[in-house]
C-alpha positions as CSV (number, residue, x, y, z in Angstrom):
1,X,6.2,19.9,6.7
2,X,6.8,20.7,3.0
3,X,7.7,18.0,0.8
4,X,9.2,18.0,-2.8
5,X,7.3,16.3,-5.6
6,X,8.0,15.2,-8.9
7,X,4.7,14.5,-11.1
8,X,5.8,13.1,-14.7
9,X,2.6,12.5,-17.3
10,X,2.9,9.7,-19.6
11,X,0.3,7.8,-22.0
12,X,-0.2,5.7,-18.2
13,X,-1.2,8.6,-16.7
14,X,1.0,10.3,-14.2
15,X,3.6,9.2,-12.1
16,X,4.8,11.3,-8.8
17,X,8.1,11.1,-6.6
18,X,8.7,12.6,-3.3
19,X,12.1,14.2,-3.8
20,X,12.6,14.5,-0.3
21,X,12.6,10.7,0.8
22,X,14.3,8.0,-0.6
23,X,11.9,5.3,-2.8
24,X,8.4,7.0,-1.6
25,X,7.1,6.8,-5.3
26,X,3.4,6.3,-5.9
27,X,1.2,6.9,-9.2
28,X,-2.5,7.7,-10.5
29,X,-4.8,8.1,-13.3
30,X,-5.1,11.4,-12.8
31,X,-2.6,14.4,-11.8
32,X,-4.9,14.9,-8.9
33,X,-5.5,11.5,-8.2
34,X,-1.3,10.9,-7.8
35,X,-1.2,14.1,-5.8
36,X,-3.5,12.5,-3.0
37,X,-1.7,9.3,-3.5
38,X,1.6,10.3,-3.0
39,X,-0.2,12.2,0.4
40,X,-0.7,8.6,1.6
41,X,2.5,7.3,0.7
42,X,4.9,10.2,2.2
43,X,2.9,9.2,5.4
44,X,2.8,5.8,5.1
45,X,6.8,5.6,4.8
46,X,6.8,7.9,7.5
47,X,5.3,5.8,9.9
48,X,7.4,3.1,8.7
49,X,10.1,5.4,9.5
50,X,9.7,5.6,13.0
51,X,8.5,2.1,13.6
52,X,11.9,1.5,12.5
53,X,13.2,4.1,14.5
54,X,12.0,3.6,17.6
55,X,9.6,6.5,17.3
56,X,6.0,6.5,18.3
57,X,3.7,9.1,15.9
58,X,5.2,11.2,12.7
59,X,2.6,13.3,11.0
60,X,2.5,15.3,7.8
61,X,0.7,18.8,8.3
62,X,0.8,20.4,5.0
63,X,2.6,19.2,0.9
64,X,2.7,22.5,-0.5
65,X,3.1,21.8,-4.3
């Protein structure tokens, strides 16, 4: 599944949000680290959503940026 993300560079590093998952945000000191961090945040978001809905598993296979 593909997810849209928004990267914003500031003096403190990079912030990143997944536009398709409300409240799914992360950050990193570099652009690449922010992208890796949002990959993890997306997976955690999906796992928590699945747990709350009684779904046994959820997978994210690809992120297109």
